[in-house]
N, C-alpha and C positions, 0 to 999 in steps of 0.2 A: 882973933886969937883970945881976948877979951871978953869972953862971952859967958855963956851959963854952964861951961866945962871947966871949972880952974886947972885939971890936968894941961888943958893944951896949953894953956901959959906956961906953965913948968916944964915942959917938953919945950916949948920957944925956947925958955931963959937958958935950958940944957944945951940946946942948939947953939945958939948964942954963946955961949961959955966954951962951945967947943971950935969956935972962931968961924962958924957960916954965918956967911954974912946975911943980914937980914932979909933981903929978898929972896935969897935961895931958901931960908928956913921957912919963910911963910909958903913958897911953893912946893917944900916938899909936906909941910904940913896939909895944903889946898890937895895935894894929889892924893894923899891918905884917905881925907875926908869925901873927895868924887867916886875913887874906888867903890868905899861902902856905901855912899847914897845912891852909885849906878849900881849896886849889885841889889839895895833893897829896894829901889824903883822896877826893874826888870824882874825879881821874884815877887814884887808887890805883897812886900812884907814893911813893918817898921825898921826905919834906922837902928842898928842894933849898937849905941854908944859905949857898951862893954867892949865889943869887936873893935871899933875905932881906936878907943884907947889902947889898947892891946897891940895893935899894929902901929899906932904912933911910937909907941915905948920901944919896939923892936925895931923901927925904922931908925930911932935914936940911938940905941945901943949896938946898931950895926949885926943886927939879929935878923932883918929885914926877910921876908920871902915873898916870893909873887905869891900873891891871892889867889887861891883856887878859884877859877873860872869855871862855868857851867858850859857843859859843851853847846856848841851850836847846834840846830835841826839841821839834818841834810836837807837839802834843796831835792826837789824830785826834776829829772828832766824830761 
């Protein structure tokens, strides 16, 4: 929470101001982080800090949308 991205600490404070419990706030932030981290690994690309922060802000302000997932390759039978 208190790392290299100061906006994350601000978002944490916003969640706390909304009476979200500390544990829940950390889980919400972590879930958004893990989603973006997973997508970066899967696509073999760098972590997108801008997209991560945008997703966090949307989650805090109730505008969260499910992230678009890449379609899974179909298995041959």
